[in-house]
C-alpha positions as CSV (number, residue, x, y, z in Angstrom):
1,M,-17.6,-21.0,49.2
2,A,-19.0,-20.2,45.8
3,F,-17.6,-16.7,46.0
4,K,-14.1,-18.1,46.8
5,L,-14.3,-20.5,43.9
6,Q,-15.3,-17.6,41.6
7,I,-12.3,-15.6,42.8
8,N,-10.0,-18.5,42.2
9,H,-11.4,-19.0,38.7
10,L,-10.8,-15.3,38.0
11,K,-7.2,-15.6,39.3
12,S,-6.6,-18.6,37.0
13,L,-8.0,-16.7,34.0
14,L,-5.8,-13.7,34.9
15,F,-2.7,-15.9,35.2
16,F,-3.6,-17.5,31.8
17,F,-3.8,-14.2,30.1
18,L,-0.6,-12.9,31.7
19,V,1.2,-15.9,30.5
20,L,-0.3,-15.7,27.1
21,F,0.4,-12.1,26.4
22,G,3.6,-12.1,28.4
23,A,4.9,-14.9,26.2
24,E,3.7,-13.1,23.1
25,S,5.4,-9.9,24.0
26,I,8.8,-11.6,24.4
27,A,8.5,-13.7,21.2
28,A,11.1,-12.8,18.7
29,Q,10.3,-11.0,15.5
30,E,11.0,-12.5,12.1
31,F,14.1,-10.7,11.1
32,N,17.6,-10.2,12.6
33,C,18.9,-7.8,10.0
34,S,22.0,-5.7,10.1
35,V,22.4,-2.6,7.8
36,T,25.5,-0.8,6.6
37,V,25.6,2.4,4.7
38,N,28.5,3.7,2.6
39,D,28.0,7.5,2.4
40,R,31.5,8.4,1.0
41,Q,29.9,9.9,-2.1
42,I,27.7,12.2,0.0
43,S,29.3,15.4,1.4
44,G,28.0,18.4,3.2
45,S,27.0,19.2,6.8
46,S,23.3,19.2,5.8
47,Y,23.5,15.4,5.3
48,D,25.5,14.5,8.4
49,Y,22.4,12.9,10.0
50,I,22.6,10.1,7.3
51,T,24.5,8.1,10.0
52,E,21.1,7.5,11.6
53,L,19.9,5.6,8.5
54,P,21.3,2.1,9.4
55,A,19.7,2.1,12.9
56,D,16.4,3.4,11.5
57,I,16.2,0.6,8.9
58,E,17.2,-2.1,11.4
59,N,14.5,-0.9,13.9
60,Y,12.0,-0.9,11.1
61,L,12.8,-4.4,9.8
62,N,13.6,-6.1,13.1
63,N,10.9,-4.7,15.4
64,Y,7.8,-5.1,13.2
65,R,5.7,-8.2,13.2
66,W,5.6,-9.3,9.5
67,T,3.6,-12.5,10.0
68,N,1.3,-14.1,12.5
69,D,3.7,-16.9,13.1
70,R,5.7,-17.3,16.3
71,Y,9.5,-17.2,16.0
72,E,12.1,-18.3,18.5
73,E,15.2,-16.3,18.7
74,H,17.3,-18.9,16.9
75,E,14.8,-19.1,14.1
76,R,15.0,-15.4,13.1
77,I,15.9,-14.7,9.5
78,L,19.5,-13.5,9.4
79,C,19.9,-10.8,6.7
80,N,22.3,-8.1,5.8
81,M,21.6,-5.0,3.8
82,Q,24.6,-3.1,2.3
83,I,23.6,0.4,1.0
84,L,25.8,2.5,-1.3
85,L,24.6,6.1,-1.5
86,T,25.4,7.5,-4.9
87,G,23.8,10.9,-4.7
88,V,21.5,13.3,-3.0
89,D,19.7,16.5,-3.9
90,S,18.7,19.6,-1.9
91,N,15.4,18.1,-1.0
92,F,17.0,15.1,0.7
93,N,16.2,12.6,-2.1
94,Y,18.9,10.0,-2.1
95,T,19.9,7.6,-4.9
96,S,21.5,4.3,-3.9
97,E,22.5,0.8,-4.8
98,V,21.7,-2.1,-2.5
99,V,22.9,-5.7,-1.9
100,I,20.7,-7.9,0.3
101,T,21.8,-11.2,1.6
102,M,19.8,-13.7,3.7
103,R,20.7,-16.8,5.6
104,R,18.6,-19.6,7.1
105,P,19.7,-22.1,9.8
106,I,20.6,-25.7,8.8
107,Y,18.8,-28.1,11.0
108,N,20.8,-30.2,13.5
109,T,23.8,-27.9,13.1
110,N,25.1,-24.5,14.3
111,Q,25.6,-23.4,10.7
112,Q,23.6,-21.2,8.4
113,S,23.1,-21.5,4.6
114,L,23.2,-18.5,2.4
115,T,19.7,-18.5,0.9
116,I,19.7,-15.5,-1.5
117,V,21.8,-12.6,-2.7
118,L,19.8,-9.8,-4.3
119,S,21.1,-6.6,-5.9
120,D,19.1,-3.5,-6.6
121,N,20.9,-0.6,-8.2
122,N,17.9,1.8,-8.6
123,W,16.6,2.8,-5.2
124,R,15.6,6.4,-4.9
125,F,14.1,7.5,-1.5
126,H,13.3,10.6,0.5
127,Y,15.0,10.7,3.9
128,P,14.9,14.1,5.7
129,R,16.2,14.6,9.2
130,N,13.9,12.9,11.8
131,K,12.1,10.8,9.2
132,N,9.2,8.9,10.8
133,M,9.2,5.4,9.4
134,I,5.7,3.7,9.7
135,N,4.6,0.5,8.2
136,D,1.5,1.0,6.0
137,D,0.5,-1.6,3.5
138,L,-2.0,0.8,1.9
139,Q,0.2,3.9,1.5
140,F,3.3,4.1,-0.8
141,D,6.5,5.5,0.7
142,D,9.7,5.3,-1.4
143,L,11.7,4.4,1.7
144,T,9.5,2.0,3.7
145,S,7.8,0.4,0.7
146,F,11.2,-0.6,-0.6
147,L,11.9,-2.2,2.7
148,D,8.5,-3.8,2.7
149,F,9.0,-5.2,-0.7
150,Y,12.2,-7.0,0.1
151,A,11.1,-8.1,3.5
152,Y,8.2,-10.0,1.9
153,I,10.6,-11.3,-0.8
154,M,12.9,-12.6,1.9
155,L,10.0,-14.1,3.8
156,G,8.8,-15.8,0.6
157,F,12.2,-17.4,0.0
158,D,12.5,-18.5,3.6
159,Y,9.0,-20.1,3.8
160,D,9.6,-21.7,0.4
161,S,12.7,-23.4,1.9
162,F,10.6,-25.0,4.7
163,A,7.4,-26.0,2.9
164,E,6.6,-26.6,-0.8
165,L,5.4,-23.3,-2.2
166,G,5.2,-22.1,1.4
167,G,6.1,-18.5,0.5
168,S,3.2,-17.8,-1.8
169,Q,1.3,-15.5,0.5
170,H,4.5,-13.4,1.1
171,F,5.2,-13.1,-2.6
172,R,1.6,-11.9,-3.0
173,S,2.3,-9.3,-0.4
174,A,5.4,-8.2,-2.2
175,E,3.4,-7.9,-5.4
176,N,0.9,-5.7,-3.7
177,V,3.7,-3.4,-2.6
178,F,5.1,-3.4,-6.1
179,E,1.7,-2.3,-7.5
180,L,1.6,0.6,-5.0
181,G,5.0,1.6,-6.3
182,Q,4.1,1.2,-9.9
183,N,1.0,3.4,-9.4
184,S,3.1,6.1,-7.7
185,G,5.3,6.5,-10.8
186,V,8.4,6.7,-8.7
187,Q,11.7,5.7,-10.3
188,G,12.5,2.0,-10.0
189,W,9.0,0.8,-9.6
190,G,7.9,0.6,-13.3
191,R,7.4,-2.2,-15.7
192,S,10.4,-2.8,-18.0
193,I,11.2,-4.5,-21.2
194,G,14.2,-6.7,-21.8
195,A,16.3,-8.6,-19.2
196,Q,14.0,-7.5,-16.4
197,R,16.6,-8.0,-13.7
198,N,14.9,-5.6,-11.3
199,R,11.9,-5.5,-8.9
200,Y,9.4,-6.0,-11.7
201,G,11.2,-9.0,-13.2
202,L,11.8,-10.5,-9.7
203,I,8.2,-10.4,-8.5
204,T,6.7,-11.2,-11.9
205,D,8.7,-14.5,-12.2
206,L,8.1,-15.4,-8.5
207,R,4.4,-15.0,-9.0
208,N,4.4,-16.8,-12.4
209,P,3.2,-20.5,-12.1
210,A,5.7,-21.4,-14.8
211,Y,8.4,-21.1,-12.2
212,E,6.7,-23.1,-9.5
213,D,9.1,-26.1,-10.1
214,L,12.0,-23.8,-9.3
215,R,10.4,-22.9,-6.0
216,K,9.6,-26.6,-5.3
217,A,13.3,-27.3,-5.9
218,I,14.2,-24.7,-3.3
219,Y,12.2,-26.6,-0.8
220,R,13.6,-30.0,-1.8
221,Y,17.2,-28.6,-1.7
222,H,16.9,-27.1,1.7
223,R,14.4,-29.1,3.7
224,L,14.8,-32.5,2.2
225,G,18.5,-32.2,1.4
226,L,20.4,-29.7,3.4
227,D,18.5,-30.1,6.6
228,Q,19.0,-33.9,6.5
229,F,22.7,-33.9,5.7
230,T,23.9,-34.7,9.2
231,I,21.4,-37.6,9.5
232,D,22.2,-39.3,6.2
233,P,24.5,-37.5,3.7
234,Q,23.8,-39.9,0.8
235,I,20.0,-39.5,1.1
236,A,20.5,-35.8,1.4
237,R,22.6,-35.6,-1.7
238,N,20.1,-37.7,-3.6
239,Q,17.4,-35.1,-2.7
240,I,19.7,-32.3,-3.8
241,L,20.3,-34.1,-7.1
242,N,16.6,-34.4,-7.6
243,A,16.3,-30.6,-6.9
244,L,18.9,-29.9,-9.5
245,E,17.1,-32.1,-12.1
246,L,13.9,-30.1,-11.3
247,L,15.8,-26.9,-11.8
248,R,17.3,-28.1,-15.1
249,D,13.9,-29.2,-16.5
250,N,12.2,-26.0,-15.4
251,K,14.9,-23.8,-16.9
252,R,14.4,-25.6,-20.3
253,V,10.8,-24.6,-20.5
254,T,10.9,-21.0,-19.3
255,N,12.1,-17.8,-20.9
256,N,13.9,-15.8,-18.2
257,N,17.0,-17.0,-16.3
258,Y,16.8,-14.4,-13.5
259,L,15.6,-16.7,-10.7
260,F,17.9,-19.5,-11.8
261,D,20.9,-17.1,-11.8
262,I,19.9,-15.9,-8.3
263,F,19.8,-19.4,-7.0
264,F,23.1,-20.6,-8.5
265,S,25.1,-17.4,-7.9
266,T,24.1,-17.9,-4.2
267,K,24.6,-21.6,-4.0
268,Y,27.5,-22.6,-6.3
269,T,30.2,-22.8,-3.6
270,E,27.9,-24.6,-1.2
271,L,27.0,-27.1,-3.9
272,V,30.7,-27.9,-4.5
273,A,31.2,-28.4,-0.8
274,L,28.2,-30.7,-0.5
275,F,29.4,-33.0,-3.2
276,R,33.1,-32.7,-2.8
277,D,33.4,-35.7,-0.5
278,A,30.7,-37.8,-2.2
279,G,31.5,-41.0,-4.1
280,V,32.8,-40.8,-7.6
281,E,29.5,-41.7,-9.3
282,T,27.6,-39.2,-7.2
283,R,30.2,-36.4,-7.8
284,L,30.1,-37.0,-11.6
285,E,26.3,-37.0,-11.7
286,A,26.3,-33.7,-9.8
287,Y,29.0,-32.3,-12.1
288,N,27.1,-33.1,-15.2
289,L,23.9,-31.7,-13.9
290,L,25.5,-28.5,-12.7
291,R,27.5,-27.9,-15.8
292,D,24.2,-28.3,-17.8
293,V,22.0,-26.1,-15.7
294,D,24.6,-23.5,-14.5
295,P,27.3,-23.2,-17.1
296,A,28.4,-19.8,-15.7
297,H,30.1,-21.5,-12.8
298,S,31.5,-24.5,-14.7
299,S,35.1,-23.8,-13.7
300,E,34.1,-24.1,-10.0
301,Y,32.3,-27.4,-10.7
302,E,35.4,-28.8,-12.3
303,R,36.6,-29.5,-8.8
304,L,34.0,-32.3,-8.6
305,Q,35.9,-34.3,-11.2
306,N,39.1,-34.6,-9.2
């Protein structure tokens, strides 16, 4: 009898581990990213294999586990990477410009919100035929480290939208990747002076405590505002107004506008849509705030006065 009980116990343990690891194996990864490559400026039969690049990048981003968190399929981060190849040399070193967009789901709806749009016009990478792309946080590679950097940036923005300063660990990881690139001396990874609208400026500001109110506003805008819109539109709009006030106040006491410009260039059409059907008083409050904090899109915000 004791022997049978022991066997049954072992069977139960085996079933438990099969369920545990089986469930883990089918759990979705963090990203659902699509990649397009414009290679019209690249000619020559030696480079015809470049058509493999989109699938290689998608496999790299979508099949790697970037966090220890469990994602359901519908929770995966939707992103798109558009790559314009601008040149190549005989050693298969490519130059390119990239636009990265990311969306997050809006709770209680089937819709997504455009979270960030990032541009990088200074990516140089080595991509020979049959390139083996391996994730290695300790070794710099001008192709995979670029992808690592922006994967962590996207994770940081996504986590910030669900919890106050929730993306901090991912921004730290992006900073670590940047430091590897900086030490390599490769083009595009250096420190710069001036507007700093590049990798250095992006991660420097995201890691700067002076911009934490902007990051808190991202949480308030998405989680307390956008995600609650179908439940109570007025409360949601009030939270978004509070987020805009936080952005305005933070912008007044900081030096660089890069992160603010990223936010508003991504969100201005959504902001108009969110307040377009609000009451007159709420619309005018939103208009005055938006005109103050984001004068670049004032002509769009004029629609809130009608």
